[in-house]
C-alpha positions in Angstrom: 0.0 0.0 0.0 1.1 3.5 -0.8 -0.1 5.9 1.9 -1.0 9.5 1.2 0.2 12.0 3.9 -2.3 14.5 5.3 -1.5 18.1 4.5 -2.4 21.4 6.2 -2.3 25.0 4.8 -0.9 27.9 6.8 -2.9 31.1 5.9 -3.7 34.5 7.3 -0.3 35.8 8.5 -0.9 39.5 9.0 1.9 42.3 9.3 1.7 45.2 11.8 2.6 48.9 10.9 5.3 50.8 13.0 5.5 54.7 12.9 8.9 56.1 11.8 10.6 59.1 13.5 12.0 61.7 11.0 15.2 63.8 11.3 13.3 66.8 12.7 12.5 64.8 15.8 8.8 65.1 14.9 6.8 62.0 14.4 6.4 61.3 10.8 2.8 61.4 9.6 1.2 58.0 10.0 0.6 56.2 6.8 -3.1 55.8 6.1 -4.3 52.4 7.3 -4.3 49.8 4.6 -6.5 46.7 4.5 -4.8 43.4 4.8 -4.9 41.5 1.6 -7.6 38.8 1.5 -6.4 35.4 2.6 -5.8 33.1 -0.3 -8.3 30.4 -0.9 -6.8 27.2 0.6 -5.9 24.5 -1.9 -8.3 21.6 -1.3 -6.7 18.8 0.5 -7.0 15.5 -1.4 -9.6 13.3 0.2 -8.0 10.4 2.1 -10.0 7.2 2.4 -9.1 6.1 5.9 -12.2 4.0 6.4 -11.4 0.6 7.8 -11.4 -2.3 5.4 -11.2 -6.1 5.6 -7.4 -6.7 5.0 -7.8 -9.6 2.6 -10.9 -8.5 0.6 -10.7 -4.7 0.7 -14.4 -4.5 1.5 -15.5 -1.8 4.0 -15.5 -2.9 7.6 -18.1 -1.4 10.0 -16.3 -2.5 13.2 -12.5 -3.1 13.1 -12.9 -5.5 16.0 -14.6 -7.9 13.6 -11.3 -8.4 11.8 -9.2 -9.2 14.9 -8.9 -12.9 14.3 -6.5 -15.1 12.3 -7.2 -15.9 8.7 -7.6 -19.6 7.9 -6.2 -21.0 4.7 -7.0 -24.5 3.5 -5.1 -26.7 1.1 -7.6 -27.9 -1.6 -6.9 -30.3 -4.5 -7.9 -29.1 -7.9 -7.6 -32.2 -10.2 -10.7 -33.3 -12.1 -11.4 -36.4 -10.0 -11.2 -34.3 -6.8 -14.1 -32.0 -7.9 -16.5 -30.7 -6.8 -15.0 -28.6 -4.0 -16.7 -27.0 -1.1 -16.5 -23.6 0.5 -14.4 -21.7 -2.0 -17.2 -19.1 -2.6 -16.6 -17.7 0.9 -12.8 -17.1 0.5 -11.4 -13.6 0.3 -8.4 -14.8 -1.8 -7.9 -18.1 -3.7 -4.3 -18.9 -4.8 -3.9 -21.3 -7.7 -0.5 -23.1 -7.7 1.2 -26.2 -8.9 0.0 -29.5 -7.5 3.1 -31.7 -7.7 1.7 -34.9 -9.2 3.0 -34.8 -12.7 1.2 -36.4 -15.6 2.8 -38.7 -18.2 4.2 -35.7 -20.1 5.8 -34.5 -16.9 3.5 -31.5 -16.2 1.7 -30.9 -12.9 -1.9 -30.0 -12.5 -3.1 -27.3 -10.0 -3.8 -27.0 -6.3 -5.8 -24.3 -4.5 -5.3 -22.3 -1.4 -8.5 -20.4 -0.4 -8.0 -18.0 2.5 -10.9 -17.2 4.8 -11.1 -14.1 7.0 -14.2 -11.9 6.4 -16.3 -15.0 6.1 -15.8 -18.4 7.8 -17.7 -21.2 6.1 -18.8 -24.2 8.0 -16.8 -26.6 5.9 -14.1 -26.5 3.2 -12.8 -29.4 1.2 -11.5 -31.7 0.1 -8.2 -31.1 2.1 -4.7 -32.1 1.1 -1.1 -31.4 1.9 1.1 -28.3 2.0 3.3 -27.1 -0.8 6.5 -25.0 -0.4 5.0 -21.8 -2.0 2.4 -21.7 0.8 5.0 -20.4 3.2 5.8 -17.1 1.4 2.2 -16.6 0.2 0.7 -16.9 3.7 3.4 -15.6 6.0 2.6 -11.8 5.3 -0.9 -12.3 6.5 -0.1 -14.5 9.6 -2.5 -17.3 8.6 -3.3 -20.8 9.8 -3.1 -23.6 7.2 -5.7 -26.4 7.3 -3.9 -29.4 5.8 -3.3 -33.2 5.8 0.5 -32.8 6.4 3.6 -32.3 4.3 6.6 -34.1 3.1 9.7 -34.0 5.4 11.6 -30.9 4.2 8.5 -28.9 3.6 7.3 -29.6 7.1 10.7 -28.4 8.4 10.4 -25.3 6.2 6.9 -24.6 7.6 8.2 -25.0 11.2 11.1 -22.7 10.5 8.7 -19.8 9.8 6.3 -20.7 12.6 6.5 -17.1 13.9 4.7 -16.0 10.7 2.2 -18.7 10.1 0.7 -21.8 11.8 1.1 -24.9 9.7 1.2 -27.7 12.3 -2.6 -27.9 12.8 -3.0 -30.8 10.4 -5.8 -33.4 10.3 -3.8 -35.9 12.4 -2.5 -33.3 14.8 -6.0 -32.0 15.8 -8.0 -35.2 16.1 -10.9 -34.8 18.5 -11.1 -31.0 18.3 -13.8 -30.8 15.6 -11.3 -29.1 13.2 -11.8 -31.7 10.5 -14.3 -34.4 9.6 -14.9 -37.1 7.0 -17.4 -36.8 4.2 -18.4 -40.5 4.1 -20.0 -40.1 0.6 -16.5 -39.5 -0.8 -14.6 -42.3 0.9 -13.2 -44.7 -1.7 -12.4 -48.4 -1.5 -10.1 -49.8 -4.1 -8.7 -53.3 -4.0 -9.7 -53.6 -0.4 -7.9 -50.4 0.6 -9.9 -47.5 2.0 -8.9 -44.0 0.7 -9.8 -40.7 2.4 -7.9 -38.4 0.1 -11.1 -36.9 -1.4 -13.2 -37.0 1.8 -11.4 -34.8 4.4 -13.2 -31.6 5.3 -11.8 -28.7 7.3 -13.9 -26.5 9.6 -12.2 -23.1 9.8 -13.9 -21.8 12.9 -13.0 -24.8 14.9 -9.4 -24.9 13.5 -8.9 -21.2 14.4 -9.5 -22.0 18.1 -6.6 -24.5 18.2 -3.9 -21.8 18.4 -3.0 -18.8 20.5 -1.0 -17.3 17.6 -2.2 -14.3 15.6 -5.3 -13.6 17.6 -5.3 -10.0 16.4 -5.6 -11.0 12.7 -3.5 -9.9 9.7 -1.0 -7.2 10.5 -1.3 -5.5 7.1 -3.6 -5.2 4.1 -2.5 -7.9 1.6 -3.3 -6.2 -1.7 -3.5 -2.5 -2.6 -7.3 -2.0 -2.3 -9.4 1.1 -3.0 -12.9 1.7 -4.0 -14.1 0.1 -7.3 -14.2 3.5 -9.1 -10.5 4.0 -8.1 -9.3 0.7 -9.5 -6.4 1.0 -12.0 -8.5 -0.9 -14.6 -10.9 2.0 -15.0 -8.6 3.2 -17.8 -7.3 -0.2 -18.8 -7.7 -2.3 -21.9 -10.9 -4.2 -22.5 -11.0 -8.0 -21.8 -13.9 -10.4 -22.2 -12.1 -13.7 -21.9 -8.9 -14.8 -20.2 -6.8 -17.9 -20.7 -4.1 -18.9 -18.2 -2.1 -22.0 -19.3 -0.5 -24.3 -16.8 1.1 -26.8 -19.1 3.2 -26.8 -22.3 2.3 -24.1 -24.7 -1.3 -22.9 -24.1 -2.6 -26.3 -22.8 -4.4 -26.9 -19.5 -5.7 -23.4 -19.5 -7.8 -21.9 -16.7 -10.4 -19.7 -18.2 -12.3 -16.6 -17.1 -15.3 -15.0 -18.9 -16.5 -11.5 -18.0 -20.1 -11.4 -16.9 -21.3 -7.8 -16.9 -24.6 -8.5 -15.2 -23.0 -10.0 -12.1 -19.8 -7.9 -12.3 -17.7 -11.1 -12.0 -15.4 -13.4 -13.9 -16.9 -16.9 -14.5 -14.1 -19.4 -14.0 -13.6 -22.5 -16.1 -11.4 -25.6 -15.6 -9.7 -27.2 -18.7 -12.7 -29.6 -18.9 -15.6 -27.1 -18.3 -17.2 -24.6 -15.9 -15.7 -24.5 -12.4 -18.7 -25.6 -10.3 -18.8 -26.2 -6.5 -20.8 -28.6 -4.5 -24.4 -27.6 -4.8 -23.9 -26.3 -8.3 -22.6 -22.7 -7.6 -20.3 -21.4 -10.3 -16.9 -19.9 -9.2 -17.0 -16.2 -10.1 -14.5 -13.9 -8.5 -14.5 -10.1 -8.8 -10.8 -9.8 -9.4 -8.3 -12.0 -11.3 -4.6 -11.4 -10.6 -2.0 -13.3 -12.7 1.4 -13.4 -11.2 3.9 -15.1 -13.5 6.9 -16.6 -11.7 9.6 -19.2 -12.5 8.5 -22.8 -11.7 10.7 -25.8 -11.1 10.9 -28.9 -8.9 13.2 -29.8 -6.1 15.6 -32.7 -7.0 14.8 -34.8 -3.9 12.3 -37.4 -4.7 9.9 -37.5 -1.8 8.8 -41.1 -2.1 5.2 -40.1 -2.1 4.7 -40.1 -5.9 5.6 -36.5 -6.7 8.4 -34.0 -6.5 7.8 -30.8 -4.6 6.9 -27.9 -7.0 8.7 -24.6 -6.4 7.5 -21.1 -7.4 10.2 -18.5 -7.2 8.6 -15.5 -5.5 11.1 -14.6 -2.7 13.5 -11.7 -3.3 12.6 -11.4 -6.9 10.1 -9.8 -9.4 8.2 -10.5 -12.5 5.2 -9.5 -14.7 1.6 -9.4 -13.7 -1.9 -8.9 -15.2 -4.8 -7.5 -13.2 -8.3 -8.0 -14.4 -11.4 -6.2 -13.1 -14.6 -4.9 -14.5 -14.1 -6.3 -18.0 -10.7 -4.5 -18.3 -7.1 -5.2 -17.4 -3.7 -3.5 -16.7 -0.2 -4.9 -16.6 3.0 -4.1 -14.7 5.7 -5.6 -12.5 5.3 -7.4 -9.2 8.0 -7.6 -6.6 8.4 -9.5 -3.3 11.2 -9.5 -0.7 11.6 -11.8 2.2 9.3 -14.7 3.1 7.1 -12.5 5.4 7.0 -9.4 3.1 4.0 -8.7 1.0 3.9 -8.3 -2.8 4.1 -4.8 -4.4 2.7 -4.0 -7.8 3.8 -1.2 -10.1 2.1 -0.4 -13.4 3.9 0.2 -16.6 3.7 4.0 -16.2 5.4 3.7 -12.8 2.2 4.3 -10.7 1.1 1.9 -8.0 -1.6 -0.6 -8.7 -5.0 0.0 -7.1 -7.4 -3.0 -6.9 -11.1 -3.1 -6.4 -12.5 -4.8 -3.3 -13.9 -8.3 -3.5 -12.8 -11.9 -4.0 -9.5 -12.3 -5.8 -8.3 -15.4 -7.6 -4.5 -15.3 -7.9 -3.1 -17.5 -10.7 0.6 -18.3 -10.4 1.6 -19.7 -13.9 5.1 -20.1 -15.1 7.1 -17.0 -16.0 6.9 -17.9 -19.8 3.2 -18.6 -19.8 1.3 -17.0 -22.6 -1.7 -15.3 -21.2 -4.5 -15.2 -23.7 -6.8 -12.2 -23.7 -9.8 -11.6 -25.9 -11.5 -8.3 -26.0 
């Protein structure tokens, strides 16, 4: 966020006349009184919007005390056989990142990280394991992460930054607290083996009670929010459809179609509309595409996948921001693990985003973003 300092004008300094004594020793005639010049009209001070906002959605907040609680993120799988998902429509931010389970061509699908703060749904799912990029994404907001665990080094990485986020409240570590449950309709039995990978649900309100950390909520606003009519896209280029590819070339593309009647972007998966449990279409207000270099660690985890890496620490890259059927581009930058992103438009001015749910796509640095106007 770029803060605007308050200014004040100093006006109305008036001089006083002093009688002069001449050489004759007689008082010089007093000069006729003159009127003080009229005070200049003060320059209007730019209006400063200091109204409280929800730190992860930018929506106006009536009582700041309502935001004094930790945000809860949940690891949600995003492959076709793990749909439909539950609870995403209540998230302030949804990050889209690499999954880690690579297909026969060597390319990973996606995994989601919805973050809940202004709204806490009853249940979110299914729930899966932590990925390395979650640590720098969530540390600036001091979040809890609902998850089913992590591979060895990722678990150690999460513990290392435990002063910034809480990642140890996994399904196994919180049994008996009501933080998670099993959706029996999604339990699978294959070859006599029972699988729960698509059946674990997280209950954010219950999970948030399992820690004493971050009781005061996020320490800073995550994105540079303003009012919708202040958004940088007001003067941006038109966009009706967006394609964000996650695999080779333009394949495995996440799609967004502008819907003027709802003021949202209708999201599609590579196989069709992104629809949640109950039939509700995913439709965020904002789409933010942050391109960053992707690669995999060289240590095979033994769990069927390599850990996917997104380079977003102490580096920068290009971004696209979409809102209101328009878009702007520029450069993002991020410092240390616990530092937030900054966004600068091509003309050097800071990005201003509209309030509302934001989907953040994190494709590869060379991904070709398709935009149709």
